[in-house]
N, C-alpha and C positions, 0 to 999 in steps of 0.2 A: 821533704823534711818536715817534721812535726815537732813543735816545742810546746810542752804543757808544764805550766808552773803556777797553777791556780791554788788558792787557799793557803799560800805560804807566808802571808804577812809582809811581802816584799815592799820596801819603800821606793825601789828603783830597779830598772833592768835595762841592759844594753844589748840590743839585737842587731846592731849595725854590722854589716859584712856577711850576714847570713843570706846570701843571695839565692839559695835554693829553698828557703823557708816558705812553705805553703800553708801550713796550719799553725796558728799561734793562739793558745788559750792562756790568758793571764788574769782571769777574773778572780774576784774576792781577795785582793791584795790591798796595799796602801799606796799604790802608785799615784803620784801627783803629775807625772809627765810620761809620755810614751812617744818615742820617735821610731816610726816604721817607714820613713822615707828611705829610698834606696833598696827596697825589697820588691823587685819587679815581679816575682812569682807568687807573692802572697795572695792566697785565695780566701782564707777563712780567719777572721779575727774576732775573738771573744774577750772583751776587756771590761765587762760589766762589774759593778760593785767595787769601784776604786775611788780615787779622789781627783780624777782628771778634770781639768778646767778647759783645756783645748785639745783638739785632735786633728792632725793634718794628714789626710789620706790622698791628697790630690795626685793624680797621675797613676794610681794603682789600678790599671786597667783589668787585671786578672782577679781582683777582689770581687767575690760574689756574695759573701756573708759578713755582716757586721752586727755585733751586739755590744753596745756601749751604754747600756742602761745603768741607772743607779750610780751616776757620777755627779760631778759638779759642772758639767759642760755648759758653757754659755754659747759655744759655737763649735762647729766642726767644718772641715773642708773636704768635700767629696767631689770636687771639680775634676773632670776627666775619668771618673770611676764608671765607665760605660758598661762594665760587666756586673755591677752590683745588683743583686736580685733581692736581697733581704736586709732590711735595716730595722734594728730594735734600739731605739734611743729614748725610751721612756724614763721617767723619774730623773730629770735633769733641770738645768736652769736656762734653757734656750730662750732667747727672745725672738729669734728668727731661724728658720731651717730652710736651706735651699738644696734640693735634690734634682735640679733641672738637667744636670748632666747624666743622671742615672737612667739611661734610656732602656735598661733591661729590668728595671725594678718591678717586683711582683708583690712584695709585702713591705709595708711601711708603718711601723708602730711608734707613735710618739705620745703615748698617754702620760698623764701626770707631769705635765710641764706647765706649772701655773703662771710662769712669766712669758709664755709663748704668745707673741703678737701676730706673727705672719709666717705662712708656709708657702714656699714656691716649689711647686711640683709639676709644672708644665713640661713634661719630658716625653710625651707620646707613648707612655708605657701602660696606662690604664691599670695601675697598681691598686692593691687593697690598702685602704687607709684606716687606721684606728687611732682615735685622738680623744678618747673619753677622759674624764677627770682632769681637764686642763683649766678649770676655772672659767672666768668670763673675760680674760684679757685678750683672747684671740680676736683679731680685727679683720684679717685678710687671708684668703687662700686663693692662690692662682694655680689653676689646673688646666688640663686639656679640655677643649670644648665638649667632648663626649662624656666627660666626667662631671660636668657642672650640676646636672640634675641630681645625681646620686649623692654628691658631696653636699649640695644644698639641703637635701633631705636629712643627711646625717647631722649637719649643723643645726637644723631646726629641732630634730629629736633630742639633741644634746643641750638644747636651750642656750646656744651661743648667740645671744641676742645682738651682739655688736659685730658679728662676723660677716663680711661681704665675700662672696664667691664669684669669680669670673675668670676669663682667660686673657685679660687685657694687660698683664704685666709685660708682655711682648706682643707684637703684631704678627710675627711669624709663628708657624706651628711649633709645638714642642717635639723634641727628639729628631729623628731623621725624616727627611721629606724631600720631595723633588720640586723644582721650580720651572714654570713655563713663563718666559719673559720676552720682551722685545721693545723696540722703539717705533712709534708711529710718526710718520712724516707726511707732509702735503706736497705733492709734486706739482707745484704751481706752473712750472714751465713745460710740463707734460713731456719730459725727457728722461724719466726714471728718477727715483729718489737717491739722493746722496747726502752726505753729512751737511751740505750747505742748505738743504731744503728746510722749510719751517717745521718745527715740532707741531704735532696735532693733538690737542688736549680734548678731554671729555668725550672721546669716542667710546661708545659702549662695546664691550667685547664679552662674548659668552663662552662658557665651558660646559661640556656635557660628557659625563662618564658612562652614559647608558642608563643610569638610574637617577642621578642628581644633576640639576642644572644650576649654574651660578653665573654671576656677571661681575664685571668691574668696569672702570673707566680709565682711559689713559690719563696720566696726571699732567701737571704743568710742564714736566720735562719730556712729555710724550711717551713715558714708560708705562708698561702694564705688567702685572704679576699675577700668576696663579700658583698656589702651593698645593701639591697633590701627594698621594701615596702611589704605589704601583698600580698600573692599569692602562687602559686605552682612553684617550681623551680627544674629543672633537672641539675645535675652537672656531668660532664664527664671529665676524664683525657685524655691527648693527648700527648704522648711522641713523640719526633722528629722522632724516628724510632720505631713504635709500635711493630715490630716483636722481639725487644730485651727485652721488659719490660712488666710485668704484674702488674697492679695496683689493690690493694685490699683495698676498693672496686674500681672497674674501673668506676663505675657510681653509683649515689644515688639520691634520691629525698627528698625534704623537703617541708613543707607547713607552712605558717604563716597566722594565722587568722586575725592578725592586725599588726600594725607597732609600737608596744609599746616597742621598743628596745630589742626584743627577740634575743637570740644568739643560733645558732645551730652549734655544733662542730662535725666535722668528720675528724679524722686523716686518712692519706692514707699511706699504706705500699707498697713499690715498690720492686718487685721481679725480678730477672734476668731470662730470657728465654734462656737457653743454655749459651754458653760462646763465646762472640764476641768482638774482639778488634775493636775500631773505634776512632781514634784520629783525631784532627783537629787543624790547625794552621792558623793564619791570621796576616798580618802585615798591619798597617793602619797609615795614617799621623795624627798627632795632630797639625794641622795648615799647613802652606805652607813652602816650601823651598826657601830661598832667597840667592843670592850670597853674601858671606861674613858674614852671620848670622848663628846662631844655628838653627837647625831644630829638631823637636820632633816627635817621632813615638811610637805607641803602638804595642807591640808584644804580642799576646794572643794565648794561647794553651788550649785545652779543651778535656776532655774525654767524647765522645758521646756514647761509648760502655758500656757494662755491666760487664767488668772486671777491676780490679784495676791494674794500669800499672805504670811502672817506665821506664824512658828513657831520651832522650835529645831533645832539640830544637836548630836548627842552623839558623843563619841569615847571609846571604851573602850580602855584600854591595860593592860599588865601592870605594875602599880606595884610588884611585887616585884623586877622586873629593871631598870626604868627609872624615872626621876624627872622630873617636869615642871620645866622651867626657865623658858620664856617663850613668849609668843604675840604675833604682830604685830598681831592684832586683839584688842580686849577680849573677855573671856569673861564669861558670866553667872554661872557657878559652877564650882567644881572640888571634887570630893569623892572620896576614895579613888582608884579607877581610872577615873574618868569626868570629862571636861571637857564643859561645855555652853555653846553659843553661841546667842544669840537673834538673829532677824532680823525686820524689820518692813517690810511693803509691798514685798516682792520682786517686781518687775515681770516679765512674761513675757520670757524669754530673758536676763534679768539673772543675773549670778553674783557670788559673793563667794568670796574665798580668804584663808586665814590661814596663816602659816608658824609652825609649832610646833617648839620645841626641847626635847628630852629629854636627860638625861644617862644613859648606859648604865653599869650596874654593871661594875666591873673584875673580872678573874678572882680577885682577892684578897678580894672581898666576903665577910664572915664567914658570912652565911646564904644569900645568893642570888647566887652568882658567875655571871657571864656569860662564856662562852667562845666562841671561833670555832666556828661550826657550830650554835650554839643558835638558837632561833627567837623572834622577837618578833611577837605577834599584835595587830593593831589592828582594831577593829570600829567603823565609823561608821554613824550612822543619822540620818534627817531626818524631822521631823514638821511639819505634819500628814500622816500617811499615809492617813487616812480618805478614802475616795473617790478616791484616787490611781489613775489609769488604768493605771499601770505600777509597781506596788509593788516589783517586783524590784530596781529601782535606788534604792529608798529606804534600802537597806542595802548596805554595802560592807565586805568582809573583806580585809585585806592581811596576808600572811604573809611576814615579812622574815627572811632568814638572816643572822646576824651574821658579818661577815668581818673579816679582818685588814688589808685593803688599802683604799685610798681613791682613786677616780678622779673628779676634779671634773667631767669632761666625759663623760657616759655616757647611755645609753638603757636604760630598764627597762620590761618588761611587768609591770604591777601585778598581773595575775592569776597571775604566777609562771612558772616554767620548764616547767610542764605543765598541761594542762587536760583534763577528761574529754571524750569524743567528743560528749557531749550539748551542749557549748558551741560546737561547730562552727557557723559561720554567725552567731554572736552577736558583740557588741562586745568587743574587747580594748582596754584602756586603756594608753597609753604616756606616759611622761614623759621628756623630753630635758632633762638638766641641763647647764648650762654655767657656767664660771667663768673670769674673766680672771686667768690665772696670770702675766701679764706685769707690767712695772713701770710702764707708762703706761696712761692710760684708753683704752678702746675706744669709738669713736664709733658704729660700725654693726656689727650682728650679723645673720648669716643662718644659719638652721637648714634644711638641705636634706636631703630624704629621697627616695630612689627606691624606690617601692613595687612589690614583686613581684606582678604580676597573677595569678600562680598561687596566691599565698597570701592576698591581700586584694582586696577590692572598693574601689577608690579612690573610687567614687561615694558610699560611705558615710562617708567621713572627716569628722569633726566636730572643729573646734577648740573646746576647752572653756575653756582659760585660758592667757593669756600674761602673764608677769611684767612685760613691757614692751609698750607699744603696738606692734602689728604689722600688717603688710600681708601677706596670704596669697595666694599664687599657685599654682594647680594647673594643670599642663599635662601632658596625657597621664597618665603614672603617676609624675610628679615633683611633689612639693609643696615650696614654699619659704615659710618664715616669716621675713619681713624686718623687722628692728627698727631703724628709722632713728633716729639721734641718741639711742641708748640711753645713751651716755656712761657705760659700765660701768667703774668705777674698779678699780684693781689689787686683786685679792682679792674683787671683787664677783661675785655669781652671779645666775643667773636660770634660767628653765625654760619649756618649752612642754608643756602637757598636752593630749592629743588622744585620740580613740578612733576605731577603724575596725573594720569587720566582717571576719572571716575568710571565705574562700570556703566555700560550703556543701557542696562535694564532697570536702572533706578527710576522711580516714579514719584509723583507728587506726594508729599508726606514722609518720604524716606529721609534719612540723614546719613552723612558720612562722618567718620571720626578718625582723627589722627592724634597721636601723642608720641613723645620721645623720652628715652632714658639717656641722661647725660652723665658720663663717667669722667671724673677728674682723678687721675692717677689711681690709687688703690682705695678710694673712698666709695661708700655706698652711692649708687646712682641717684641723681636728682630726677624725679619723675615730673615731667611737665604737666600742664593742664591738658584735659581732653578738649581738643579743638573740634567743635561740632559745627557742621555746615548743613543746613536744612534745604531740602528740595521744595521749591514753592512753584505755584502756578505762574504761567507766563502772563505778563501784563497785556490786557486786550485794549489796544489803543483805539479800537473802534468804539469804545465806550466813553470817549470824550464827550462831556456834557456842556450845554449852554446855560444851565441853571444859574440864575443871578444871585442865589443866596450866598455864593462864594465868588469873590472877585479878586483876580490876580493882576497886578500892574507894577511897573510898565511892561508892556508886551508888544513888540520885542524889548529885550532888556540887555544891558551891558554886563549885568552880574547880579544885582540885588532884585529880589522879587518880593513885593509886599502882598500880603494876603489879608483880606477883610471878609468877615462872615457875619451873618445876622444871628448866629448862635456860637457858642464857645467852640473853638478849634481844639480838638483833642490830640491829633497827630497829623504830621505831614510826611509823605514819602515822595522822593524824587527819583524818576527813572530816566535813563538815557533813551535814545531813539530805538535801540535794540530791545528795550523792555527790561533792562537790567537795573536793579535798584542801586542807586549811588549815594543816597542820603536817607536817613530816617530820623525824625524828630518827634519825640513823645512828651507827654506831660505839659503841653503848652497852656491849656486851660485859660484861653483868652480869645477874644474875637478878632485879635490882630496878631500877625506874625510877620517876620522878615526872614527870608531864606536867601543865602548867598550861593550863587553858582559861578563866582568870579574865576575860580581855579579850573573850571571845566571848559572844554573847547567849545567853539561856536557850533550851534546846531539846534535840534529839536529836543525838548525835555517835557516830561509828563509829571504833573503834580497830583498826587492822590491825597485829598484832604478829607479827614474824618472829623465831622462835627456832631453836635447833638441830634442833627436831623438825618445823618447818614453819611455815605461816602460819595464824593464827587471827584471826577478826573478832569483835569484841565491841561491844555497844551500851551507851552511857552517857547518862544524862539529866543535864542541868544545870538547876538551878532556884534 
């Protein structure tokens, strides 16, 4: 049935009960309302050039054509209009348009909507979009990932300077898609996995469709997700140390003949291979340290081995320069410059993290002032270290330079702005800090990083801790940490802690760079600093000199090292026994200096002292 009543000056029309109506043209009238609900066979609707303010089309699954241009529409409802192919809604008063249910959409024209603020068109359809002459009110377009580049180009050419384009309005794909999912558990009793076994988080799982490779990690509930279209897919597990764990199945394949929201479920059971202890500890800054202010840190410990362990974590700090304020987790003891935490029955791949706050001495402190450019040294350790298969990461040293500025959204390489060439090809740790500096809560947060393949091996990336439950997606050299329903209040903060190996072919003089884009809901991303780490030559400890123009005492020391020289001291660098720089002091311009290694563990340290006469290397023992 067809009904044509266009150009008649009609103020109203009633089409209820016309169940066989397929084509309805009522354009160029004086209609202020139009009710087309209950018309299940309606396919074609042309109602442009009227006075409509709302239009409810939800559930009209057979509708494929809609022209509602030149009305007074502030909104319309096309929810469930899965067959809609063409929409012409230009010259209206929309503030937002949502066509996410229109999975068959081919043409979408919304020009001359000067009040339009947001468009939600993530529907899997790859439709043509025309949005010219919309003024500069447009702030956000959410589209399918494959459309981002083209729509961003259109936004730029139309000079919509305030418009942000991404796919982060939802974390699932638009339109119809398939899901590969399951739960990962650890078979501690070696009798097969069942619902009573521990959930296994942070296991890397890869997907390969024959052309593209992606990865994710099992989340805190042990769940993993991949979202796909039709095709053949190979799934493989990848433990950080494959020699310690066997996954059952370690790999599997699945096939989808179509993209009709199919779900394939495969749980994964992790079994231990032998018994190997492997603990890890990291101390990371949650923002900068400033004289006279509080400074925050994240202390994280993790069981990378395949045995359940109990023990303790210690954090040494310079209690002459900073004072303990609080800890988000209870500590076992605090004495002098050391905080101790205890842990019990830490399961394989489980981690714990506490946020610690210290107050930094002001420059006016009578005995131990802290100034911009000074260094704060933190040394973390985890026990039991006996029989640990990788004792290197049972200790962690963090050297922080005191600054005068504070950026709540930043990225920092915890190893510092330089590493010796001996560390090339090893893990570098990064923390991305974010803070809601707005006035309203933020529901969703995304941290996006594009990893330079010349600097890093994306296959080695490991998520170590997230302050909010997150879904991780690695595609090519891009990693996205998506935190859904974080509900971060105004002034609230969080972070992502990760590690990744640098490329093994880097040489002295090279540098590696990382940065992050931080998305809060529909806002433009906050682009962090470029975090640059330089590759420097290895300290040659054989060059220790007995020249008496520079004298260090006491030696051995309990923590303080006095330096006297017969010419002005320009800088002092302190290295640990492995030749890694842990402190750097510049601009001394005096014949005397005092350096503290109170927070460092006992052992051998090397002091490189630059004076007006040259550079000298001295060895100091701490006990």
